[in-house]
C-alpha positions in Angstrom: 3.6 19.6 -29.2 1.9 17.0 -27.0 4.7 14.5 -26.9 6.5 13.3 -23.8 9.9 14.8 -22.9 10.6 12.5 -20.0 9.1 10.6 -17.1 10.2 11.4 -13.5 9.5 8.4 -11.2 9.6 8.2 -7.5 8.9 5.0 -5.5 9.2 4.0 -1.9 8.0 1.3 0.4 8.1 0.2 4.0 7.5 -3.3 5.4 7.1 -4.7 8.9 7.6 -8.3 10.0 5.0 -8.6 12.8 6.1 -12.1 13.8 7.6 -15.2 12.0 4.4 -15.7 10.1 2.8 -12.3 9.4 4.2 -9.4 7.4 2.7 -6.1 6.3 4.0 -3.6 3.7 2.9 -0.4 2.1 4.3 1.0 -1.3 3.8 4.2 -3.2 4.8 5.0 -6.8 4.5 8.5 -8.3 5.3 9.2 -11.9 5.3 12.6 -13.6 5.0 12.9 -17.4 6.7 16.0 -18.6 5.2 17.1 -21.9 6.9 18.9 -24.9 4.5 21.9 -24.9 5.6 24.3 -22.2 2.0 25.7 -22.0 0.7 22.3 -21.0 1.0 21.2 -17.4 2.9 18.1 -16.5 0.7 15.1 -15.6 1.1 12.9 -12.5 0.2 9.2 -12.0 -0.2 7.9 -8.4 -0.2 4.3 -7.2 -0.6 3.1 -3.6 -0.6 -0.5 -2.4 -1.1 -2.2 1.0 0.0 -5.9 1.3 -0.4 -8.5 3.9 1.3 -11.9 3.9 0.7 -14.8 6.3 2.8 -18.0 6.1 2.4 -21.2 8.1 4.6 -24.2 7.2 4.3 -24.7 3.4 1.1 -22.6 3.0 1.0 -18.9 2.4 -1.9 -16.5 1.8 -1.1 -13.0 0.4 -3.5 -10.1 0.0 -2.8 -6.8 -1.8 -5.1 -3.8 -2.0 -4.0 -1.4 -4.8 -5.3 2.0 -6.0 -4.0 3.7 -9.1 -5.0 7.2 -10.1 -4.7 8.7 -13.6 -3.0 5.7 -15.2 -3.5 7.2 -18.6 -1.5 10.4 -17.8 -4.4 12.5 -18.9 -4.5 16.3 -18.0 -7.8 17.2 -19.7 -10.0 16.1 -16.8 -10.9 12.6 -17.8 -8.7 10.3 -15.7 -8.5 6.6 -15.8 -8.5 5.2 -12.2 -8.4 1.6 -11.1 -8.6 -0.2 -7.7 -7.9 -3.8 -7.3 -7.6 -6.6 -4.7 -5.3 -9.5 -5.3 -5.6 -12.7 -3.2 -3.0 -15.5 -3.6 -2.8 -18.9 -1.9 0.5 -20.8 -2.2 1.0 -24.4 -1.2 4.4 -26.1 -1.1 4.8 -29.8 -0.9 
């Protein structure tokens, strides 16, 4: 009665190349878990991410700020949320 019937996923993103070296992007992912029991409400997971990339010659620095809400698909009030920052430096020789 508490199993999953299906997941309905929706994702979209937009990016903007500011100049030859700088790029910005924003992405959203929404996932809805439909449960077997009709009396139980469907559960939604939300993820948003903002990224920045700067390249110069063979060097690139990339930064992503990501926020995820209810990643455990819980509908009883105790949600598992996470925020994270990723920084990457790439060097090409």
